[in-house]
C-alpha positions in Angstrom: -35.2 -82.1 -57.9 -38.4 -80.1 -57.8 -37.8 -79.2 -54.2 -34.4 -77.9 -54.9 -35.6 -75.8 -57.7 -38.3 -74.1 -55.5 -35.7 -73.3 -52.9 -33.4 -71.7 -55.5 -36.3 -69.5 -56.8 -37.1 -68.3 -53.3 -33.5 -67.3 -52.6 -33.3 -65.4 -55.9 -36.5 -63.4 -55.2 -35.2 -62.4 -51.8 -31.9 -61.2 -53.1 -33.5 -59.1 -55.9 -36.0 -57.5 -53.4 -33.2 -56.5 -51.0 -31.2 -54.9 -53.8 -34.2 -52.9 -55.0 -35.0 -51.5 -51.5 -31.3 -50.4 -51.1 -31.4 -48.6 -54.4 -34.5 -46.6 -53.3 -32.9 -45.4 -49.9 -31.7 -41.7 -49.9 -28.3 -40.6 -48.6 -29.0 -38.5 -45.5 -25.9 -36.3 -46.2 -27.5 -35.2 -49.5 -30.7 -33.9 -47.8 -30.9 -30.0 -47.6 -31.0 -28.5 -44.0 -34.6 -28.1 -42.8 -35.9 -24.9 -41.2 -38.0 -26.9 -38.7 -35.8 -25.5 -35.8 -37.7 -22.2 -36.0 -34.7 -20.1 -37.1 -35.2 -17.9 -40.3 -33.3 -18.8 -43.4 -29.8 -17.2 -43.5 -29.7 -16.6 -39.7 -26.2 -16.6 -38.1 -26.3 -17.3 -34.4 -22.8 -15.7 -34.0 -24.3 -12.4 -35.0 -25.8 -12.1 -31.4 -22.4 -12.5 -29.7 -20.9 -9.4 -28.2 -17.2 -9.2 -29.1 -16.6 -6.1 -27.0 -13.8 -6.2 -24.3 -15.0 -5.3 -20.8 -13.0 -4.2 -17.7 -14.2 -3.6 -14.2 -15.0 -0.1 -13.2 -12.5 1.7 -11.0 -8.9 3.1 -11.0 -6.1 0.8 -12.0 -2.3 1.1 -12.1 0.0 0.2 -14.9 -0.2 -3.5 -14.0 -3.9 -3.7 -14.1 -4.3 -3.9 -10.3 -7.0 -1.9 -8.6 -5.6 0.9 -6.4 -8.7 0.8 -4.2 -10.0 -1.9 -1.9 -13.6 -3.0 -2.5 -16.3 -1.5 -4.6 -16.1 1.9 -2.8 -12.9 3.8 -3.5 -11.4 3.7 0.0 -7.6 4.4 0.0 -5.6 1.5 1.3 -3.9 2.2 4.7 -1.1 3.1 5.2 0.4 3.2 1.6 -2.4 5.2 0.0 -3.4 7.3 2.9 -3.1 11.0 2.2 0.0 12.6 3.8 -0.9 14.7 6.8 -0.1 18.4 6.4 2.9 19.0 8.7 2.3 21.5 11.5 4.3 24.8 11.3 7.4 24.9 13.5 7.0 27.4 16.4 10.1 29.1 17.7 10.4 30.4 21.3 12.5 33.0 23.1 13.5 31.8 26.6 13.9 33.7 29.8 14.7 32.9 33.4 12.0 31.7 35.8 12.4 31.4 39.6 10.0 29.1 41.4 10.7 29.8 45.0 8.0 27.6 46.5 9.5 24.5 45.1 13.0 26.0 45.0 13.7 25.5 41.3 15.2 27.7 38.7 14.9 27.1 34.9 14.3 28.9 31.6 10.9 28.9 29.8 9.3 30.7 26.8 9.0 34.4 27.3 5.4 35.6 27.5 3.9 32.4 28.9 1.5 32.9 31.8 2.9 31.7 35.1 0.8 30.3 37.9 2.7 29.7 41.1 -0.2 29.8 43.5 0.2 26.1 44.4 2.7 25.2 47.2 4.1 22.2 45.4 4.0 23.2 41.7 4.4 25.8 39.0 2.4 25.9 35.7 3.3 27.9 32.6 0.7 28.3 29.8 1.2 29.4 26.2 -1.2 32.3 25.6 -1.5 31.4 21.9 -4.0 28.6 21.4 -3.3 26.1 18.6 -6.1 24.0 17.2 -8.3 25.1 20.1 -5.8 24.2 22.9 -3.3 26.2 25.0 -0.1 24.3 25.6 1.0 24.2 29.3 3.9 22.9 31.3 3.8 22.0 35.0 6.7 21.2 37.3 5.8 19.6 40.7 7.8 18.4 43.7 6.2 15.7 45.9 7.6 14.4 49.2 7.8 10.6 49.5 8.7 8.2 52.3 12.3 7.1 52.9 11.3 3.6 51.8 10.2 4.9 48.4 12.2 3.2 45.6 12.9 4.0 42.0 10.6 1.2 40.9 7.7 2.9 42.7 8.0 5.8 40.2 7.0 3.4 37.5 3.8 2.5 39.4 3.0 6.2 40.2 3.6 7.2 36.5 1.2 4.4 35.4 -1.4 5.7 37.8 -0.9 9.3 36.7 -1.5 8.4 33.1 -4.7 6.5 34.1 -6.0 9.5 36.0 -5.2 11.9 33.2 -7.2 9.9 30.7 -10.0 8.8 33.0 -12.5 11.5 32.2 -13.5 13.9 29.4 -11.8 11.9 26.6 -13.5 10.0 23.7 -10.2 8.2 23.1 -7.0 7.8 25.1 -3.8 6.0 24.2 -0.4 5.9 25.9 3.1 4.7 25.0 5.0 2.2 27.0 6.7 3.5 30.2 10.5 3.8 29.6 13.4 4.4 31.9 15.9 7.1 31.5 19.2 7.7 33.3 19.1 11.5 33.0 15.4 12.2 33.4 15.3 15.4 35.5 18.0 17.1 37.5 20.4 14.4 36.3 18.5 11.8 38.2 17.2 8.5 37.0 13.5 8.1 36.4 10.7 7.1 34.0 8.7 8.8 31.3 5.8 8.1 28.9 3.7 10.0 26.3 0.0 10.0 25.6 -2.6 11.1 23.0 -6.1 12.0 23.8 -9.2 13.3 22.0 -11.8 15.2 23.9 -15.5 14.7 23.1 -15.5 18.1 21.3 -12.9 16.7 18.8 -9.9 18.5 20.2 -6.8 16.3 20.2 -3.9 16.7 22.5 -0.4 15.1 23.0 1.6 15.1 26.2 4.6 13.8 28.0 5.1 13.0 31.7 8.5 12.6 33.2 9.3 11.6 36.8 12.5 11.2 38.7 13.6 10.4 42.3 15.7 13.0 44.1 18.1 12.4 46.9 16.0 14.3 49.5 13.1 11.9 49.4 11.2 13.9 46.8 9.8 13.1 43.4 10.0 15.7 40.7 7.4 15.6 37.8 7.5 17.5 34.5 4.2 17.4 32.5 4.0 19.0 29.1 0.8 18.9 27.1 0.0 20.6 23.8 -2.2 20.3 20.7 -1.7 17.0 18.9 0.8 17.4 16.0 2.8 20.2 17.6 4.8 18.2 20.2 7.6 16.9 18.0 7.8 20.0 15.9 7.8 22.6 18.6 6.9 21.8 22.2 9.4 19.0 22.6 12.1 21.7 22.3 10.4 23.5 25.2 10.6 20.3 27.3 14.3 19.8 26.4 15.2 23.4 27.2 13.4 23.4 30.6 15.1 20.1 31.5 18.5 21.3 30.4 18.3 24.5 32.4 16.6 23.1 35.4 18.5 23.4 38.8 17.7 23.4 42.5 18.1 26.5 44.6 20.7 26.3 47.3 
């Protein structure tokens, strides 16, 4: 009986001590915030945030897309390339020309210098230089062997273009060689065009046309002018010479 009483007393003391300790514990949610973090009282970290809206530097269209490529404003090619200033159209008055050494008649621009000293060719030169270059047109007749075929003209034209651009040019490009039923004197042949830039910066554009005649001869027409003027002006000269070209009887 005594032993049971002692055990009961010990249990009661333990329960009372536990309840007292719980009553003295502080609720952590009721403790004021401490300034031990080093921030001053009343400091709002959001005050340092920059709420400005930034956009990248440059020029943009209505859809927000940059109209330039890269950091440096370089126009996109070809859409944004500046449109080249068209060359003025030059009109010519034509007059009859007789080339006795090669037995050809045709019409060419009046006032052009005529050089007929060569036995197999005649050259006409525009006295007015455009962009530092005087346009000129040459007609040439060359004898060939009886075995010479139309396909050989293509090879000769390719070699001619290669020789023309072999020296003195910083850049040289040619078109594909094309066939034509009525090239010169209503005979079938080939033609091609080229563009070249001399080391001094002068740019030229030319066309070479070759056709095989019935009398074992090859006729060549070579027109060259300042780049930019061929389609607007000198192509008309080529067409007029070709349309009026005839052989002397």
